[in-house]
C-alpha positions in Angstrom: -23.3 -4.4 -21.1 -20.1 -4.1 -22.6 -18.8 -2.1 -19.5 -20.7 -4.6 -17.2 -19.6 -7.4 -18.4 -15.5 -5.9 -18.3 -15.8 -4.8 -14.7 -17.3 -8.3 -13.2 -14.2 -10.0 -15.4 -11.7 -7.7 -13.2 -13.4 -7.8 -10.0 -13.3 -11.8 -10.8 -9.3 -12.0 -11.4 -9.4 -9.4 -8.2 -10.7 -12.1 -5.9 -8.5 -14.9 -7.9 -5.6 -13.1 -7.1 -6.8 -13.0 -3.6 -7.7 -16.5 -3.6 -4.1 -17.6 -5.1 -2.4 -15.3 -2.8 -4.5 -17.1 0.6 -3.6 -20.3 -0.3 -0.3 -19.2 -1.1 0.1 -18.8 3.1 -2.1 -21.8 4.1 1.2 -24.3 4.2 2.8 -21.6 6.6 0.0 -21.2 8.5 -2.1 -24.2 8.0 -6.0 -24.6 8.5 -7.2 -26.8 11.3 -11.1 -27.5 11.0 -12.3 -25.7 13.7 -12.4 -22.0 14.4 -9.1 -21.2 12.6 -10.8 -22.3 9.3 -13.5 -20.1 9.4 -12.3 -17.2 10.6 -12.1 -14.2 8.4 -9.2 -12.8 9.9 -7.1 -16.0 9.7 -7.7 -16.3 6.1 -6.6 -12.4 5.6 -3.6 -13.4 7.4 -2.4 -16.1 4.9 -3.6 -13.9 2.3 -0.6 -11.1 3.7 1.6 -13.9 3.8 0.9 -14.8 0.4 1.6 -11.1 -0.6 4.3 -11.1 0.9 5.7 -14.1 -0.6 4.5 -13.3 -3.9 6.3 -10.3 -3.3 9.6 -11.7 -2.6 9.2 -14.2 -5.4 9.2 -11.1 -7.4 12.5 -9.5 -6.5 14.2 -12.5 -6.0 12.9 -13.2 -9.7 14.2 -9.6 -10.7 17.5 -10.1 -9.3 18.2 -12.8 -12.2 16.7 -10.3 -14.9 13.7 -13.5 -14.8 10.9 -11.4 -14.6 8.0 -13.1 -17.1 4.3 -14.0 -16.8 5.1 -17.7 -16.8 8.5 -17.9 -14.7 6.7 -15.5 -11.8 3.0 -17.2 -12.1 3.6 -20.7 -13.1 5.2 -21.6 -10.1 3.3 -19.3 -7.8 -0.1 -20.6 -9.0 0.9 -24.3 -8.3 2.4 -23.6 -4.7 -1.4 -21.4 -4.0 -2.8 -24.4 -5.3 -1.3 -26.6 -3.0 -2.3 -25.0 -0.1 -5.7 -25.1 -1.0 -5.6 -29.0 -1.8 -3.5 -29.1 1.9 -6.8 -27.1 3.6 -9.4 -29.7 1.2 -7.6 -32.9 2.9 -8.1 -31.5 6.5 -11.6 -31.5 5.8 -12.1 -28.1 5.0 -14.6 -27.0 2.5 -16.3 -23.5 1.9 -19.2 -22.3 3.9 -21.8 -20.0 4.2 -22.8 -21.2 7.5 -21.3 -17.8 8.3 -24.3 -15.9 6.9 -26.7 -18.5 8.6 -24.5 -17.2 12.1 -24.6 -13.6 11.5 -28.8 -13.8 10.8 -29.4 -15.8 13.9 -27.0 -12.9 15.9 -28.7 -9.9 14.8 -31.8 -11.8 15.3 -31.0 -12.4 19.1 -30.8 -8.4 19.3 -32.7 -6.5 21.3 -34.8 -4.4 18.9 -32.9 -0.8 18.6 -29.5 -2.8 18.3 -31.2 -5.0 15.3 -32.2 -1.9 13.4 -28.5 -0.2 14.0 -27.0 -3.3 12.7 -29.3 -3.2 9.9 -28.4 0.8 9.0 -24.8 0.1 9.3 -24.5 -2.6 7.1 -27.0 0.0 4.8 -24.3 2.5 5.0 -21.3 -0.1 4.9 -22.5 -1.2 1.8 -23.2 1.6 -0.5 -19.2 2.1 0.6 -18.2 -0.7 -0.5 -19.6 -1.0 -3.7 -18.3 2.9 -4.4 -15.0 1.7 -3.6 -15.7 -1.3 -6.5 -16.9 0.4 -9.1 -14.0 3.5 -8.1 -11.5 0.9 -8.5 -12.7 0.5 -12.2 -10.7 3.3 -13.7 -7.0 3.4 -14.5 -5.3 5.5 -12.4 -3.1 8.9 -13.6 -2.5 10.2 -10.2 0.8 11.7 -9.7 2.3 9.3 -7.0 1.3 6.1 -9.3 3.4 8.0 -12.2 5.9 8.9 -9.7 6.4 5.3 -8.9 3.5 3.3 -8.0 2.9 2.2 -11.5 6.0 3.3 -13.7 8.7 1.7 -11.7 6.9 -1.6 -11.6 5.8 -0.8 -15.4 9.4 -0.5 -16.1 10.6 -3.4 -14.0 8.3 -5.8 -16.3 9.7 -4.1 -19.6 13.5 -5.0 -18.6 12.7 -8.2 -16.5 14.7 -7.0 -13.7 14.1 -5.2 -10.4 16.4 -2.3 -11.4 17.0 1.1 -9.2 17.0 4.1 -11.6 19.1 6.9 -10.7 17.0 9.6 -11.7 13.4 8.5 -9.4 14.4 8.7 -5.6 11.2 6.4 -5.1 12.4 3.7 -7.4 15.1 3.6 -4.8 13.0 2.4 -2.2 11.7 -1.3 -0.7 8.6 -1.5 -2.8 7.1 -4.8 -1.3 3.8 -3.0 -2.6 4.9 -2.1 -5.7 6.5 -5.7 -6.3 3.0 -7.0 -6.5 1.9 -5.0 -9.4 4.3 -5.8 -11.4 3.7 -9.5 -11.0 -0.7 -7.9 -11.7 0.9 -6.0 -14.5 2.7 -9.1 -16.2 -1.0 -10.9 -16.1 -3.2 -7.8 -16.6 -2.9 -3.7 -16.7 -3.1 -0.6 -14.7 -7.0 -1.6 -14.0 -6.7 -4.9 -12.2 -3.7 -3.0 -10.2 -6.3 -0.4 -9.1 -9.2 -3.2 -8.8 -6.9 -5.3 -6.1 -6.3 -2.2 -4.2 -10.0 -1.4 -4.2 -10.7 -4.7 -2.4 -7.5 -4.4 0.1 -9.3 -1.2 1.3 -12.3 -3.2 1.8 -10.5 -5.7 4.0 -8.6 -2.6 6.0 -12.0 -1.3 6.8 -13.7 -4.6 7.3 -11.5 -5.4 10.0 -12.6 -3.1 12.5 -16.0 -5.1 13.0 -14.1 -8.4 12.4 -11.9 -7.8 14.9 -14.8 -6.1 17.5 -17.7 -9.5 16.7 -14.5 -11.7 17.1 -14.1 -10.3 20.6 -17.3 -8.8 21.7 -20.2 -9.5 19.3 -22.4 -8.5 16.8 -23.6 -5.1 18.3 -20.4 -4.1 19.3 -19.0 -5.0 15.4 -21.9 -2.3 14.2 -20.5 0.1 16.7 -17.0 -0.3 15.3 -17.9 -1.1 11.8 -19.8 3.1 11.8 -16.9 4.4 13.6 -14.2 3.0 11.2 -16.2 4.0 8.3 -16.9 7.2 9.7 -13.3 8.0 10.4 -10.9 6.3 8.1 -13.0 5.6 4.9 -12.2 9.3 3.9 -8.5 8.8 4.5 -8.2 5.2 2.5 -11.3 5.2 -0.2 -12.1 7.6 -1.7 -13.2 7.0 -5.6 -11.7 6.7 -7.9 -8.8 4.1 -6.1 -5.5 4.9 -7.0 -2.7 2.0 -7.0 -1.1 2.9 -3.5 0.7 1.0 -0.7 -1.1 2.0 2.9 -2.9 0.2 2.8 -0.7 -2.9 2.7 1.6 -2.3 4.8 -1.0 -0.7 7.7 -3.1 -4.5 7.6 0.1 -6.2 8.1 1.0 -3.8 11.4 -2.3 -5.2 12.7 -2.3 -9.1 11.5 1.3 -9.4 12.6 0.6 -8.0 16.1 -2.4 -10.3 16.8 -0.5 -13.6 14.9 1.5 -12.8 18.6 -1.4 -11.5 20.6 -4.3 -13.6 20.4 -2.7 -16.8 21.4 -2.0 -15.1 24.3 -5.0 -13.5 24.8 -6.5 -16.8 24.5 -4.5 -17.8 27.6 -2.1 -19.8 25.6 1.3 -19.4 24.2 2.5 -18.1 21.2 4.6 -20.6 19.7 8.1 -20.3 17.9 5.9 -20.6 14.5 3.7 -17.6 15.2 6.8 -15.3 15.7 8.1 -16.4 12.4 4.3 -15.8 10.5 4.4 -12.4 12.4 7.7 -11.2 11.6 7.6 -11.9 7.8 4.0 -10.0 7.6 5.9 -7.2 9.6 8.8 -7.4 7.5 6.4 -7.4 4.3 4.6 -4.4 5.6 7.8 -2.3 6.2 9.0 -3.1 3.0 5.7 -1.9 1.3 6.0 1.3 3.6 9.1 1.6 5.4 7.5 4.3 8.2 5.4 1.5 9.2 8.8 -0.5 10.8 7.7 2.5 14.3 4.5 0.9 14.6 5.2 -2.6 13.9 8.3 -3.2 16.1 6.7 -1.6 19.4 3.4 -3.6 19.1 5.7 -6.9 18.5 8.2 -6.0 21.2 5.1 -5.6 23.6 3.4 -9.1 22.6 7.0 -10.4 23.0 7.8 -9.4 26.1 4.1 -9.7 27.7 4.8 -13.4 27.5 8.2 -13.2 29.0 6.6 -11.7 32.0 4.0 -13.7 31.9 5.4 -16.8 32.0 8.9 -15.5 33.5 10.5 -17.2 30.9 13.3 -14.7 29.5 14.4 -17.5 27.2 11.0 -18.6 25.7 10.8 -15.0 24.9 13.7 -14.6 23.4 13.3 -17.6 21.1 10.1 -15.4 20.0 12.3 -12.5 19.2 14.8 -14.5 17.2 11.7 -16.6 15.2 10.3 -12.9 14.2 13.6 -11.6 13.3 14.5 -14.6 11.0 10.3 -14.5 9.4 11.6 -10.4 8.8 15.0 -11.1 7.4 13.6 -14.2 4.8 11.4 -10.8 3.1 13.5 -8.3 3.5 16.6 -9.5 2.4 16.5 -10.2 -1.3 15.7 -5.9 -1.1 19.0 -5.7 1.2 20.3 -7.7 -1.9 19.0 -5.4 -4.1 19.6 -2.2 -2.7 23.7 -3.2 -2.8 23.8 -4.3 -6.4 22.4 -1.0 -7.8 23.3 1.9 -5.1 25.9 -0.2 -3.3 23.0 0.9 -0.3 21.2 -2.3 1.5 18.5 0.2 1.9 19.2 3.6 0.4 15.8 4.9 2.7 17.7 4.0 6.0 21.2 3.6 5.0 22.5 6.3 2.5 24.7 7.9 5.6 26.4 5.0 6.5 27.2 2.9 3.3 29.2 4.7 -0.3 26.6 5.6 -2.8 27.2 4.9 -5.6 28.2 8.3 -7.9 25.1 7.7 -10.5 22.9 7.9 -8.0 23.8 11.1 -6.5 20.7 12.8 -8.2 18.1 10.9 -6.0 19.9 12.6 -2.8 18.2 15.8 -3.4 15.1 14.0 -3.5 15.7 12.6 0.5 17.2 15.9 1.5 13.4 17.2 1.9 11.7 14.1 2.8 9.0 15.1 5.5 9.7 11.9 7.8 12.7 12.6 9.3 13.5 11.8 13.6 13.6 13.7 16.5 17.2 13.6 18.1 17.0 9.9 20.1 19.0 12.6 22.7 17.3 13.3 26.0 16.3 17.1 24.8 15.6 15.6 21.3 13.3 13.1 22.8 11.3 15.6 25.7 11.1 18.1 22.5 9.0 14.8 20.8 6.8 14.3 23.1 5.9 17.9 24.2 5.7 20.2 21.2 6.1 17.4 18.2 3.2 15.7 19.7 0.9 18.4 20.5 1.3 19.9 16.8 0.4 16.8 15.5 -2.6 16.0 17.6 -3.4 20.0 16.8 -3.2 19.4 12.6 -5.3 16.2 13.2 -7.9 17.7 14.8 -7.9 20.8 11.9 -8.0 18.3 9.4 -10.8 16.7 11.3 -8.7 13.1 11.5 -10.3 11.9 14.5 -8.9 8.4 14.7 -6.0 10.0 16.4 -7.7 10.7 19.4 -9.9 7.7 19.0 -7.1 5.6 18.8 -5.9 6.6 22.4 -9.4 6.6 23.9 -9.9 3.2 22.6 -6.7 2.1 24.2 -6.8 3.3 27.6 -11.1 1.8 27.7 -9.1 -2.0 26.6 -6.8 -1.5 29.4 -9.3 -0.7 32.3 -10.7 -4.2 31.1 -7.4 -5.5 32.5 -8.1 -8.7 30.7 -4.9 -10.5 28.5 -6.3 -9.2 25.2 -7.4 -5.7 26.5 -4.1 -5.2 28.0 -2.1 -6.2 25.2 -4.6 -4.2 22.5 -4.0 -1.0 24.5 -0.7 -1.4 25.0 0.4 -2.1 21.2 -2.0 1.7 20.3 -0.6 3.7 22.9 3.3 2.3 22.0 2.8 3.1 18.2 2.4 7.1 19.5 6.3 6.7 20.3 6.8 6.3 16.3 4.5 9.4 15.5 6.2 11.0 18.4 9.6 10.9 16.8 9.0 11.7 13.4 9.9 15.3 12.5 6.7 17.7 10.9 3.1 17.3 11.0 1.5 17.8 7.9 2.7 14.9 6.1 3.4 13.1 9.2 0.1 13.1 10.4 -1.0 11.2 7.0 2.2 8.7 8.0 0.4 7.6 10.9 -2.5 6.6 9.3 -0.4 3.4 8.9 -1.0 2.9 12.4 -4.9 3.0 12.1 -5.6 -0.5 12.0 -3.7 -1.6 14.8 -6.5 0.0 17.2 -9.3 -2.8 15.5 -8.6 -5.1 18.7 -8.7 -2.5 21.2 -11.6 -0.2 19.9 -13.7 -3.8 19.8 -13.0 -4.0 23.2 -14.3 -0.7 23.8 -17.0 -1.1 21.7 -18.0 -4.6 24.0 -17.9 -3.0 27.2 -20.4 -0.1 25.0 -22.4 -3.0 24.6 -22.9 -4.8 27.5 -23.3 -1.2 29.6 -25.0 1.4 27.7 -29.0 0.3 26.8 -29.9 -0.7 23.9 -31.3 2.5 22.9 -28.2 4.6 23.7 -26.0 2.2 21.9 -28.0 1.7 19.2 -28.0 6.1 18.6 -24.0 5.9 18.6 -24.2 3.7 16.0 -27.0 5.6 13.8 -24.7 8.7 15.1 -21.8 7.9 13.0 -23.4 6.1 10.4 -25.0 9.2 9.7 -21.3 10.8 10.0 -20.4 9.1 7.3 -22.8 9.5 4.8 -21.9 13.4 6.0 -18.7 13.3 5.5 -17.3 10.6 3.2 -20.3 11.7 0.7 -18.7 14.7 0.8 -15.9 14.3 0.5 -16.6 11.4 -2.5 -18.6 14.2 -4.2 -15.9 16.8 -3.6 -13.0 14.6 -4.9 -15.0 13.2 -8.2 -15.8 17.2 -9.0 -12.5 18.3 -9.2 -11.0 19.6 -12.0 -8.0 17.4 -12.8 -10.7 14.2 -12.1 -14.3 14.3 -12.9 -15.2 10.9 -11.7 -19.2 10.6 -12.8 -19.8 7.1 -10.2 -19.1 4.0 -13.0 -16.4 2.3 -14.3 -13.9 4.0 -16.6 -12.9 0.7 -18.9 -13.6 1.0 -22.8 -11.0 2.7 -24.9 -12.8 6.0 -25.6 -14.0 6.4 -22.3 -10.2 6.2 -20.9 -9.5 8.9 -23.5 -12.2 10.8 -22.3 -11.6 10.6 -18.9 -8.1 11.0 -18.5 -7.6 14.1 -20.6 -8.1 16.3 -18.3 -6.4 14.8 -15.8 -3.2 16.3 -13.9 -1.0 14.3 -16.6 -4.2 14.2 -19.4 -2.3 15.8 -22.1 0.6 13.4 -21.7 -1.7 9.9 -21.5 -3.0 10.4 -25.0 0.7 11.6 -26.5 2.4 8.0 -25.0 -0.3 6.1 -26.0 -0.5 8.0 -29.8 3.5 7.5 -29.6 3.0 3.2 -29.2 2.2 3.6 -32.7 5.6 5.4 -33.5 8.3 3.9 -31.0 8.7 0.7 -31.3 7.8 -1.9 -28.9 11.5 -2.8 -27.8 12.8 0.9 -28.1 14.5 3.0 -25.4 13.5 6.3 -24.9 14.9 9.4 -23.2 12.0 11.4 -21.6 13.5 15.0 -21.2 10.4 16.4 -19.7 8.0 13.7 -18.0 8.1 12.6 -14.7 6.6 10.0 -15.4 6.0 8.2 -18.4 3.8 5.4 -17.3 1.4 5.1 -20.3 4.6 5.6 -22.8 4.6 1.6 -22.1 8.3 1.7 -23.2 11.6 1.3 -21.1 12.6 5.3 -20.4 15.1 7.0 -19.1 13.2 9.9 -17.2 13.2 12.0 -13.8 11.1 12.3 -11.2 9.0 15.5 -9.3 12.1 15.6 -6.9 15.4 13.9 -8.1 17.5 16.9 -10.2 16.5 16.9 -14.2 18.0 14.4 -16.3 19.9 16.1 -19.0 21.1 18.8 -15.7 23.1 16.1 -14.6 23.7 14.0 -17.5 25.5 17.1 -19.1 26.4 19.8 -17.7 28.0 23.3 -19.4 31.4 21.6 -20.3 29.6 18.5 -22.0 30.5 18.8 -25.9 27.7 17.2 -28.5 30.3 14.5 -29.6 29.8 13.7 -26.0 26.5 14.0 -25.8 25.8 11.9 -29.2 28.7 9.1 -27.3 26.9 9.0 -23.9 23.3 8.0 -25.9 24.8 5.2 -27.4 26.4 4.1 -24.9 22.9 4.2 -22.8 21.6 2.4 -25.4 19.1 5.2 -26.4 16.9 4.8 -29.2 14.7 8.0 -28.9 14.9 11.3 -27.5 11.3 12.8 -26.5 10.2 16.0 -25.6 7.1 17.3 -24.2 7.1 20.6 -25.2 9.7 22.7 -27.2 9.3 25.6 -25.3 11.0 23.8 -22.3 14.1 24.1 -24.9 17.6 21.6 -24.0 20.3 23.8 -26.5 22.3 20.3 -26.5 19.5 18.3 -28.1 19.3 20.8 -31.3 23.3 20.7 -31.3 22.9 16.7 -31.5 20.2 17.6 -34.5 22.0 19.9 -36.3 25.3 17.7 -36.2 23.1 14.7 -37.5 23.1 12.4 -34.5 19.2 12.7 -33.5 16.9 12.5 -36.0 13.1 14.1 -36.0 10.2 11.9 -36.2 7.0 13.2 -37.5 3.9 13.3 -34.0 0.3 13.5 -34.6 -0.6 17.2 -35.6 -2.4 17.6 -32.2 1.4 17.8 -30.1 2.6 20.6 -31.5 4.8 21.4 -29.0 6.2 18.0 -28.9 10.1 17.2 -30.6 10.6 13.7 -30.9 14.3 12.2 -32.2 15.4 9.0 -33.6 19.1 8.6 -32.3 21.0 7.5 -35.5 23.7 5.2 -35.1 
């Protein structure tokens, strides 16, 4: 019963967070009591605008060292509640009318369609339940300890949004991680994974929602079945980690749709629409830089389509400038952060343009091995990208059963063939995203990066499913939906069972929330030994201490300010202390950096300089629990 109550509390907190972000988005996207007030897609746009605002607010405060619970949350909550008050003043009220509408639309379908809708809803509901349960567990994955949790965890301990010279991802633009910093101020890592579980559900729901909006309930059932079959295994296998991909991928879709929807309905997008699109697009790129290769072509097509349709180049230029203004408003604090810490505005992109501060040289080792590198923009480079490069990616995707890489162009061509405004825009945007995929070198990790563009095909897939619903006999359409629903059961659940049973995971399809359950589950994780050690050291190391972690890549669960090196940088002590460093210089270095404790998890990795510092009295041994016989902890003597 305790686990159930705690789990419900986490989900209630996650939903409250989503509602606050949606409320913060209302002033930027006002509620007009009509279609927009009832549209789940429009409310999702507001939520992503709220994400962009909160993420930017965290960065701005972090630039001034003001990251505290009160300073972050009190103004944001007040702003969000102001947004909800604005909605109420327009006449908006919470309503369950959509339930009756859905029931009536389903009841009006032919019997085969109705059966398909019910089956797809049941399969999808079970999938969503698995995601929600999977969010109720602490994250101990490699990437989360590398940076998704560790970096924002350090930010809230320090009160700023620092870059760390020995952690390459800390030099990225970390839009999602800025949200995690806010969540960690209000809760813990389970709240973060619970929120991300809901973001995963929203991402999957975009497919049936868009199909229902453009083509009706039967099309929504088919689109939902296809999405769950082909996408869920890529983004929704439990336990859910604290990642960033879905913030970017849904943002790419929403930024495009904010501009495309007015045009598709025979209207013209306004400068306010472009501002919103630019802000959401910028947040998507700040969350995952690779999104720029997919969202820029999509927005470019929407703006160009308006200019061509209206023969108004000036209007197109105004939209472009407004979109840029929205993007700059979100990106500018990250640029300032980059200059402040590393000397580069966006180190991920500009490291060869601006001079890098010497202390950040270790991260260049990691950047040299980044999988996302571009082909040359020369004619030969573009030709190679569009031929051999694209072919290798398609081959890898199909070998790994990543069917959406193929479904996307099929949906795009189908949408284009309708010759409608919505079909033309949606299809062209999807095909344009392949330019971003083509120009990235490699195929393994790069194809995974392309998943950021997958939701962009939701409108085109919805239109294609609408064509099928209109032209295919009810029995056949129902069969298509049921086949994909069965495919979800076969592929997703097979992958889910394999993942849950992996030796370093062993998830048992239930929440992991009590202290004992966390210890039991995480002890066999990839970094399970360090989790238990870090938890026990919290009783030994004072809360305000600074710890040098000499041989671990992600000390999030230590919950102390730390110096450490990540998976890709030069080991931290190797950079600090070369062969010509003497003990006196090393001791002065520790004190100058304000380090209070030095931690070595495995003595067999021995660092000679630490032994010398212990011998000359700079380091005083501190007893650790007997369970960690190889671990050494020293206190730095003043």
